[in-house]
N, C-alpha and C positions, 0 to 999 in steps of 0.2 A: 397662488396659495389658496387652499380651501381646507379649513379645519372645522370639523364637526364633532361635537361630543355632547353627551347627555348629563343632566344633573338629576340624581335620584331624589325621591321624595323623602329626604332625611330630615327629621324634626330639628336637628342641630344646625343644619345648613343656613336657614334664614337668620338665626342668631349670630352665626359667624360672619355673615355678610353685614349685618347691622353693626357688629362690633368693629369690623374693619372700616366701614364708612364713618362711624362716629369717632374713631380714634383720630382721624384726620381733622375733624372739626373741633375736637376737645383738647388737643395738645396744648393750646394756649392757656387753658385753665390751669393745667399742671404747672406750666412755667411761671405764670403770674402768681399762683399759689405758693410756689417755692420761694419766689422773691419776697412776697408779703410775709411768709413765715420766717424767713431769714432776717428780714428787717425787724419784725416783732421780737424775735429771740435776742437779737443784738441790742435792741432798745431796752428790753427787760434787764439784760445783763449790765448795761451802762447805767440805767436809772436806779436800780436797786431800791425799789419801793418809793420812788419820788412821785411828784405830782402827775407825771405823764405815764405812770406804769399801766393805768387802765387802757390808754391808747395803744401801748405796745402789746398788751394782752389781746386786745381786739384784733390787731394786725396779725398776731400769731394764730389765733383761732380762725380768723377769716382765711388766712393762707392755708391752714390745714384743711378747712372745709372745701376750699377751692380745689385743692389737690385731690380730695376724695370725690369731687363731683364727677369727673370723667369715669372712674370705675363704677360709680353708682348708675350713671346713664347707660353704660355698656351692659351692666347686669340687667337693668330694666328692659333694654332693647332685646336682649337674648330671651328673657322670660316672656315678653309679650309676643315675640315672633315665632315661638315654638308651634303655634297653631297654623302657621302659614306654609307648612311643608307640602309642596306639590312637585310633580315631575316637571322638568323643563329641559332646556338645552341651549346650546350656542352654535351658531353657524357663522364662522368668521372667514371673510374673503379679503382680497386686496382692496375692495371698495368700502366694505362696512362690517359692522358687528351686529348680527341679528340675534336677539334673545327671545326665548319663549318660556313662559312660566304658567302652567295650567292652560287656561283659555286665552291668556293675554300674550301679546307679542309686541316687540318694538325693535328699533335699530338705531345705530349711530354710525354716520358716515365717518370714515377715517379723516376726511378733510376737515371735519368739525372738531376733531380731538386736539386739544391744546398740549397735553402731556399725559404720560402714564407713570405711575409711581408704584414701586413694590411695597407691599404691606403684608408681611407674613406669607400666607399661602395664596394671596390674591395679587392681581394687578389692578390698581384703582385707575379708572379711565376718567380724565377730566375734560369737560367741555367748558371752555372759558376757565374761570377760576373755581368752578363747582365740580365736585366729584359726581359723575353721572351714573356710573355703574362699576361693577367689578367683574374681572375675569378670573375664575378659580383655576389657578395653575395646577393644583393638586388633583383635579379631576381630568386633566388632559394627559394623553400619552406623552412621555418624555420627549420624543422626537418632534411632536407637534408644538410642545412648549418651547423647545429650542428654535423651531422655525418661526414661531410668533415673536419670540424675543428678538431674533435677528431682524425680522421685518420692522418691529417697532423701533429698534435701535437705528436701523438704516434711515427711517423717516425722521429721526431726531426726537422721538417722543419719549424714549426711555434711555436712561444713562447706561453706557456699556458696563459690563461686569468687570 
């Protein structure tokens, strides 16, 4: 297998990458926030202005703020990364994933990849428990994306469709 494709110098691309990577790390804030907001709302309904109503109100507001944290971080990441648009590319073989962006380049050996997760238009590549990079499916020709999907599925890195 040898897949090669370019990434254009699109100002929106770095923001999309930042949003995809941050969504992985920030999902727990949304879940915890939903639980806190639900507990706070239930407590407010049960207490009906009792002594603990301020505690329930704090749980409700804290939960709502925690749920809003992830979208706020993604918005900031998109806004800050707009200036980082440079041309780049990927060169993916049976052995590794080579990436270049502007004058920087780096690679990840497939042997070091723990798993790959689909997230929107990207495949998020994990090394250990940490997301290391993304592979933009939407920039690849369809047949190359199918080939790479089959390769990652055969290695047990990606769940079959």
